[in-house]
N, C-alpha and C positions, 0 to 999 in steps of 0.2 A: 538259410540260417540268418538270424538277426545279428545285430552288432554284439560284440562280446560284452557281457555284463561284468563289471569289476566287483569282486567280492572283498569282504574284510574292511578294516578301518585301522589306520595308523595315525598317531598324533603328529602335529605340525612338523617337527624336525625330520620325520621319517616318511612323510607323505611323498609318494612318487619315487622312493628309493628302492622299493621291493622289486624283485623279479616276478615272473608270472608263470603259473602252471595252469594251462587251459584244460578244463574238463567239459565234455559235451554231454548234455542230457537230452533225451528224446521221450516224448509221451504225447498222447492225444493228437498225433499227426504233426506236432511241432518240434522244433529243435532250439535249444538254448545253449550257448557256449558261455562258460563262467571262468573268469581268470582269477585264480587263487593267488594271493600275495605270498611270495617266498623270500625269506631273508637268508643271508649267509651267516656263518658263526659270529663274525665280528659285528655284524648288524644286530644279531640277536642279543649279543652281550651288551651292546650299547642301548638297545631298547629296554632291556631289563633294568639297567642302571637308571635310565630316564624315568620309567614308570615308578620305580622304587623311590627316587628322589622326589617326584611330584606327589606321591602318596604321603611322604613325610613332611614336605614343605607346604603343600597346599591342601590336600584332602583331609589331613588330620585336623586342620583348623576350621574346616567347614562345619556349620551347624547341621545336624541331621535333618532338620526341617528344610534346609536349602537343597539337600540331596533328594529328599522326597519330592520337592517341587519340580526339580529337573526331570526325574523319572516320570512323574505325572505328565509333564508337558511332552516328553518323548512318546509316552503311550498314547496321549491324545492325538499326536500327529499320525501315528500308525493306525489309530482307530478311525481317522477321518478318511473316507473313501475317495475324497478329492485330492488328498495329499499325494505328491509324486511317488513317495516310497510305498504308500499303500497301493497305489495303482500298479506299480511294478510288482509288488508282492502278489496281487491277485492275478496278474498276467503271467508271471514267471514261475511261481512256486508249484502250480499244477504240473508244469512241464518238468521241473527239476525233481519233484518228489514222486510224481505219478499219481497223486491223489486227485480226485475230480475237483473242478473249480469251486463247486458249491461247498464241498467239505472243507476246502482250504479257507474260503471266505468266512464261513460260520465259525470254524475252529480258531482262526486268527482273532476274530472279534471276541469270542468267549474267553480266550486266553489273555488277550491284552487288557481286558477289563480287570484282570487280577492285579494289574500294576498301576491302577489309579490311586490317588491320594488316600481315600478312605480305606482301601484294601491294604495299602502299604503301612498305614498306621496300625491296622490289625496285625499285620505281619510282625511289626516291631513289638507290639504289646504281647503277642503270643510267646515270644522268647524272653522278653525283658519286662519285669514288673515295673521298672523305671527305665525307659529308653534313654533317659538323660545320661546313663552311664557311658554311652558312646561319645558324649561331648565333654565329659570331665568327671572328676570324683564326686560321687553321690553318697549320702548316708546309707550305711548298711544296717539291716534290721538287727543284727547281732552286736552292733557297735562298730565304730570306726567308719571308714569310707571305702568305696569300691569303684573301679573304673574298668571298662572293657575296651580292648583295642583289637581291630582286625589285623590281618597280616599286611606287611608292607607290599608284598608281591604274591598275589593269588593266581595260580595257573589253572585255567579251565580246559579240560580235554572233553570235547563234546561228541555225542553220537548224532546221527542224522536220520533216525528212523521216524521222528515226528517233527513236523515243521515248527520252528520257533522254540524248540526245546531249550536252547541255550539261555533264553531270557531269564529263566528261574534262577540259575546260579549267578548269572551276571548281575541281576538286581540284588541278590543276597550279598554279593561282594561289595556293591556300591553302598548298601545300607550300613555295613560295618566298616566303611571307609578303607577298603582294601584297593590298592592298585591292582588292576586286572589285565592279564593277557590271556586271550582265548585261542585255542586251536580249533579252527573251523573244521566241521565235518564235510568231507567232499560230497556226501549224499545230500546235504542241505547246508550250503555255505553262505547263504545270503542274509537271513534275517538278523543274525547277530551284528553284522556290519551296518545294516540299515538302522538298527536300534542304537548302536553306539554313535553313529553320525547324528541321530536325532538328539541324543543326550548332549553331544558336543555343541550342537546348535542352541540347545536350551541353556547350557552353562559351559562356555568354552574352557574354563579352568578344570572342570570335571572331565571334559573330553581329553585333556592332556594326561589323564590317569588311566586311560583305556587303550588297548590295542587288540585287534583281531587279525590273526595271521594264520598261516598253514605250513605244515611240514610233513614229510612222510614219516610215520611212526615206526619205531623199532630199528632205526638205522643209525643211532648215535648222532654225532655231529651237532646239528642245530637242536635236536630234541634234548640231547644231554645238556646243552647250554641252558635251555629253559628249565629243565628239571633241577639242575644244580643251583640255579638262581632263586627258585621259588621258595617261599616260606611254607606254602600249603598248596597241595594239588587236589583239585576236585575233578573226578573223572566219571564219565558215563560210557557204557558199552557192554559187550558180552563178557562172560566170566573169564574166558581165555585171554581176551585182550586186556582186561583189568589185572589179571594175575601177572601177565608179562610186564605190564606197566609198573605194577607195584615193585617188581624186582629191580627196576631201573631207577626208582625214586630213592634218593638218599635216605638212610635210616632215620636221620634226625628231622626229616621233613614230614609234616602232617599230611596224611593221605586219606581222602574221603571218597571211596568208590561207591558208585550206584550201578549195580549190575542187573542181570536177568531176574525177572519176577514173573509169577504166574497168578492170575486173578480168577476168582470164581464168584458165583452168586447163589443165594438161597431164597426160595419163595415158599412162604408158609401157606397152609391150607386156607387161612383167613383172607389171603389175597387172591384166592382162586375161585371166586364166585363168577357168575356169568358176566358181571359188569367189570370186575377188576382184572380178570385173567388176561383179556386181550390188551388192556392198557399196560399190564406188567410185561407182557411179551413184547409190546412195541418199545417200551423203555429199555428192556434188555437188548433188543435188536439194535437200538441206537448205540449202546455201549460196544456191541460187537462190530458194527460197521465203521464207527468213527476211528479213522486211521488204521483200519484193517487189523485190529488186535496187536498192532506193533508196539503200543505203549505198555509200560509195565503194569498198568492198572486195568487193562481190559479183561473181561471174563472169558475163560476158555471152557468152563464147565458150569452148568446150572443144576443145583440140587433142588428138586421140586417135591414137596410133601404130599403124600397121599391123604385122602379123607376129605378133600374139598369138593365142591360141586363140579369143578373142572379137574379131571385126573391128569397126572403127569404126561401121559401120551397125548392127550388132547392139547395140553399146554405146548408140547413140542410142535404140534401142527400149527398152533397160533404163532409160535416163534418163526416157523418156516414161512408162513404167510407174510409176517412182518418183514422178514429178510428179503423175500421176493419183491415186496412193494418198494423197499428202500433201494433195491438194485436198480430200479428204473430211474429213481431220482439221483442216486449216488452210485454211478458205475464203479465197479471194483477196478483198482489200478492194474496195469499190466504186470504179470508175475514173471520173475526170472525162472530159469529151468529148475533151480534148487527149490524155490517156493512151490512151483507146480508139482514137483516130485514129493514134497512133504505132504501136500494135500492128497495126492494119489495114494501114498502109503497109509495115511490116516483113514481114508475111505476104505481101502482094501482090507485093513485090519478089522474094521467094523463089519464089512461084508462077510468076511470069514467067520466072525463071531455070530452073525445072524444065521448062518447055516446050522449052528448047533443050539441056538437060543432064540426061541420065538419072540421073546421080549425085547430083542434088539431090532430096531427098525431104523433104517437109514432113509432120510428124506432129502430130496433134491437129486437131480441127475448130475453125472460128472461134468456135463456142459454148463451147468448152472454156476453162478458166481458165489454160491453159498452151499453149505451142507449142514444138516442137523441130524444127529443120531439120538434116538431115545433108547435108554438102557433101563430095563424094568427091575433091576436089582442094584443095591448099593455097591459102588465100586470106589476105590480110592481116587483122589484127585490125580489127573494126568494131563499133560499138555495136549492141546488140539493141533491141527495142522496149520493154525492161524489163517489169516485172510478169509474170514467169515466161515470158519468151521467151528462148531460148538456141540457139546454133548449135553443132553438133558437126562439127569439121573434121578430115578424115583427113589424116595426114602420114606419109611413109615413115620419118622419123626426127625425134625431138623436137629434135634439134640445129637443125632448120630454123626452129623457132618464134621464137627471138630476133629474127631478121631480119624475120619477119612482124609482130611487135609493135613493133619499133623506130620506125616512123613516128609512133607515138602516144606517143613518149618523154615529152612534156610532161604527159601524162595518165595515165601508168602509176603503179601503186602496188603492189597485191596480186596475187600469182600463186599459185594452188593447184598442188601438184605431187605426183603419185604415181609414183615411180620408185625403182629400187633404189639402195642407198647408193653403189655404184660410180659412178653417174651424177649423184647429187644435187649434189655440189659443182662438177663441171664445168658442168652446166646452170646452176647458180646463178651462176657467174662470168659466163656469157654473158648471163643475164637481167639481172644487175646492170649490165653494160656497156650494155644496151639501155634502162636507166632504171628497172627494177623495184626497189622499195625494201623489199618484204616478200614472203617466200615461206612459205607455210603448207600444212598438210595439207588435203586435201579434207575438207569438213565443219567446218573451223575457219577458213575464210576470213573469215567474218563475225563472228568472236570473237577479236579481237586479244589477245595476252598483255599482262599488266600491264607497263608500262614500254616498250612497243613504240615505235619511232621513226616517228611519224606523218609521212607523206610524206618519210621518210628524214631527218627533222630530230630534234632533241632536244626532248622535251616540256618539260623544266625549264630546261636550259641556255640555250635561246633566249630565255627570259624574264628572265634575271638579268644584272646588270652586275657585273663582277669588279673588286675593288680589291686591289692588291698593295702590300705593304711589301717593297721590294727589300732584298737582303742588304746593299747599301751603306748604306741608311738605318739598318739595325740596327747595323752597325759604327760608323757615325757617332755614333749615340746612345751607344754604349759610350765613345767618345772624350770625351764631355762629362759622363759619370756622375761622381758624387762619389768613386768608387773609382779613377777614371782616374789614371794616374801623370803 
């Protein structure tokens, strides 16, 4: 076992004061021990007061451009493969998360590019017609002036199913000038601390407004201290975890949960000629393999339209071939017993279906790291076994699909779509009505654009409180000015 890697980040007055909870990770024949920083209730209370004070006294007065520059420099550090933090990320994250090294390397680069200056400016412009409202009062279209302020203390509760997932909400908090405390996920506790340290090195005053620590959830004590101190809680995780957390958040505290989602894709007959079908299957396979369908945007079912030169069953074989090829380049991570059982149950269900339905064909052996099932009749959207298990469903017309996915409205988010321009917007209208909030190209489902609307909401607007100076107040001020007649 190598030396213990210290996770998290605490600002100056708290550095070195935290206790340690050591968690051991094993994968790919290696072992990594990670020390999670742990605070007692008094330290947690003091940390909350420190972050809140720094947010009010320092962060509020920073120009947004300065914050963007610091995030940009931090991202550049972690994009640089010679930087110590990036070298540690490439060496340690495959062992901590179980994902293969090349998947981690490519995924980190793709994700971190989202937080460079041009993308951050798009991030701001997507939610604010005038991002200057974060720096002071700006003219409102209706008259008067308006200003947006983030919370003094934003608490992030992160999941660890995808490497570097915390960076999205952490960057969002920084952009709205919120003091941030993050609860590290024990499954991936490293990236948030590395990024926070890089931000602190880029701008030490900004670093005083951040903290990344850990506590055991659901046990009161330290968690209750953080929940009671926060102005806003942004949380990621399974539905049961989020429901339990919601019950512990004070009723007056803004709660922004991001829970379980199911993704799917649609391939039109115009994308199924001999040239395009294999490319579409390869792109879909990339979305399936990337992080083993653990992200909320990965496809679990593909609806394939009949009537093209390549039939749905042949497309399923193309997909199986693409998954088999990717398995050699990107080995599947080791599965725990529960994950293995989920795949076995999914396969068993389709094997039983195939006994009565000749149109159901299961591709891939149980020993393979992937499974594809072809269903020759339309069926409603349903979850797969995850970890490279996917269903290909034949439909006569893609217009049938919105009704097949609508029962899962509460869990819909991302849909991949390969269809001609003439059908793109009509299908998008029907998907939106069914509850889909993001439509992407195949191969891009697991790589959202900068500024995307997570779960159909605003990444930045949902965090801020708006103060208005109405035109009447401006006019009344004129009435008592020294120059008033």
